[in-house]
C-alpha positions as CSV (number, residue, x, y, z in Angstrom):
1,M,119.2,152.6,138.4
2,K,117.8,153.9,141.6
3,R,120.3,152.1,143.8
4,F,123.2,153.2,141.5
5,A,122.0,156.9,141.8
6,L,121.9,156.7,145.7
7,A,124.9,154.9,145.7
8,A,126.6,157.6,143.8
9,L,124.9,160.4,145.7
10,A,126.1,158.6,149.0
11,T,129.8,158.7,147.7
12,V,129.4,162.3,146.8
13,A,128.2,163.4,150.3
14,T,130.8,161.3,151.9
15,L,133.9,162.7,150.0
16,T,132.5,166.3,150.4
17,S,132.2,165.9,153.8
18,L,136.0,165.0,154.2
19,S,138.0,167.8,155.5
20,A,139.4,170.0,153.1
21,S,142.9,169.1,153.5
22,A,142.3,165.3,152.8
23,Q,141.6,166.5,149.4
24,F,144.9,166.9,148.3
25,A,147.0,163.7,147.8
26,K,150.1,165.3,148.5
27,P,151.2,169.0,150.3
28,E,152.5,170.0,147.0
29,D,149.4,169.6,145.7
30,A,147.7,171.4,148.1
31,I,150.3,174.3,147.2
32,K,149.6,174.3,143.5
33,Y,145.9,174.4,144.5
34,R,146.4,177.8,146.4
35,K,148.5,179.3,144.1
36,A,146.3,178.8,141.3
37,A,143.2,180.0,143.1
38,L,145.2,183.3,144.3
39,T,146.3,183.6,140.8
40,V,142.9,183.5,139.2
41,M,141.5,185.5,141.9
42,A,144.2,188.1,141.0
43,A,143.3,188.1,137.4
44,H,139.8,189.0,137.7
45,F,140.4,191.7,140.4
46,G,142.9,193.1,137.9
47,R,140.4,193.5,135.4
48,I,138.3,195.4,137.7
49,G,141.4,197.3,138.7
50,A,142.0,198.2,135.3
51,M,138.6,199.8,134.7
52,A,138.9,201.6,138.2
53,S,142.3,203.4,137.2
54,D,141.3,204.1,133.7
55,K,143.4,201.9,132.1
56,A,140.8,200.2,130.7
57,P,136.8,201.2,129.4
58,F,134.3,200.9,132.4
59,D,131.8,198.2,131.6
60,A,129.5,197.4,134.5
61,K,128.5,193.9,133.4
62,I,132.1,192.8,133.1
63,A,132.9,194.5,136.6
64,A,130.1,192.6,138.1
65,E,131.1,189.4,136.5
66,N,134.5,189.6,137.4
67,A,133.8,190.6,141.0
68,A,131.6,187.7,141.2
69,I,134.6,185.5,140.7
70,V,136.5,187.5,142.7
71,E,134.0,186.6,145.8
72,D,133.6,183.3,145.0
73,M,137.4,182.6,144.7
74,S,138.0,184.3,147.9
75,K,136.6,181.3,149.6
76,L,138.9,178.6,148.1
77,P,142.7,179.1,148.5
78,W,142.4,178.4,152.1
79,A,142.1,174.9,152.1
80,G,145.6,174.8,150.4
81,F,147.4,175.7,153.5
82,G,146.9,172.6,155.3
83,A,149.7,170.7,157.5
84,G,152.9,170.0,155.7
85,T,152.1,172.8,152.9
86,D,155.0,175.0,154.6
87,K,157.6,173.1,152.7
88,G,158.3,173.4,149.0
89,E,157.8,175.8,146.3
90,T,156.0,178.4,148.5
91,R,156.5,181.9,149.9
92,A,154.2,181.5,153.0
93,K,155.7,182.6,156.0
94,P,155.7,180.0,159.5
95,E,153.3,182.5,161.1
96,I,150.4,181.2,158.9
97,W,150.6,177.8,161.0
98,T,151.8,179.4,164.2
99,Q,149.5,182.3,164.2
100,A,146.5,179.9,162.8
101,P,143.7,181.8,164.7
102,R,145.0,185.3,163.5
103,F,145.4,184.0,159.7
104,K,141.6,182.7,159.9
105,A,140.7,186.1,160.7
106,A,142.5,187.5,157.9
107,Q,140.9,184.8,155.6
108,D,137.4,186.1,157.0
109,A,138.2,189.5,156.6
110,F,139.0,189.1,153.1
111,A,136.2,187.1,152.0
112,A,133.7,189.8,153.7
113,Q,135.6,192.8,151.9
114,A,135.3,190.7,148.7
115,A,131.6,190.5,149.3
116,A,131.7,194.3,149.4
117,F,133.6,194.7,146.7
118,Q,130.8,192.3,144.7
119,Q,128.1,194.4,145.9
120,A,129.6,197.5,144.8
121,A,130.3,196.2,141.2
122,N,126.5,195.1,141.2
123,S,125.6,198.8,141.7
124,G,127.3,199.5,138.4
125,N,128.7,202.8,140.2
126,I,132.3,203.0,139.2
127,N,133.1,205.4,142.4
128,A,131.7,202.5,144.5
129,I,133.9,200.1,142.8
130,R,136.9,202.3,143.1
131,A,136.4,202.8,146.9
132,E,135.8,199.1,147.4
133,A,138.7,197.9,145.1
134,R,141.4,200.0,147.3
135,K,139.7,198.3,150.3
136,L,140.1,195.0,149.1
137,G,143.5,195.7,147.6
138,G,144.3,196.9,151.1
139,T,143.2,193.5,152.7
140,C,145.1,191.6,150.4
141,K,148.6,193.8,151.0
142,G,147.8,193.5,154.7
143,C,147.7,189.7,154.7
144,H,150.6,189.5,152.1
145,D,152.7,191.6,154.6
146,L,152.2,189.4,157.2
147,Y,151.9,185.8,156.0
148,K,154.0,186.0,152.5
149,V,157.6,186.0,151.7
150,P,158.4,189.0,149.6
151,S,159.7,188.1,146.0
152,N,163.3,189.2,145.1
């Protein structure tokens, strides 16, 4: 039994140490993954945004829970922007790959702002949440303006 557990642990360690892009069998799988991660993140951000704009009743516990999800999700979509994922059903601009260091900086800025947003949500202070929500929304928009083809 110990050998099986050690073998399983070694397998998991090996698989998790592979590059992020290796986790997708096909580029379209990576595109689906990043779209799904961004959709989930947007849904949870939207719940807090509704509270921040007085379109939904403010609930500090729900805001904190959703902000934690946003912060966690802020790290996930980027693995889905590997080589070959610039083609297919995507609105990603070529600049993602031709300006990779700048795109990485935008990811890092987004993750940092998501962490600040979560801290504000954890405070339970709606005014702090509103301020950080505006900043996080601006970070989203800035990246979309540079790296996403607008919808029709």
